[in-house]
C-alpha positions, 0 to 999 in steps of 0.5 A: 500499500502506497506510503506504508512502512509498516502495516502490521499487525492489523486491528481485528475488529471481530463481530462474529467469531466461530470455533471450529474444532479440528485435529491437532497435528502436534509436529506441525504446531511445533515447527510453525511456532518459531516462525510466528510473530509472537506479539502479533499473535497475542495482540490478535488473540486478545482482539478476537475475544479469547481468554487473555491467559490462553497463551503466554505472553513470550514463546519459550522453547520448553513450551513446545513439549507441553502438550496443553500449550500445544493444543491452545496454540493450535486452537488459536492458529486453526480453530478460531475463524473470524467470520464477520468484521473488519481488519484496520491498518495501524498506520493509514486507518484503511478498513478492510471488511471481513464477509463470511470469513474472507477478508477483502484487501483489495486497494483501489488503484490510487492507493497502490505503490508505484501507481501514477495517473 
């Protein structure tokens, strides 16, 4: 987006959230955990109304051997679905609607970097 230096984490305004339980693949969760932006994940978790103590404020490698932690992280990453609401860019205030679980993040031509009239 034109002029945006750091457009994340997006603010989540969740009007309708659904939990769809799925089978936890612990190895997948262990492997993906290190690549997560943990602060952004905690921020998002709070915004969708999950309990504040569902995940720790910091990721510690020893947690990857804790079954309860792996199940909680799985739930946050794969079972929580924002069906209706919006995502807001913290830098520009641009609002992207979420309808039927799909965020519409299409930009107008004049919002795209490199666009000249």
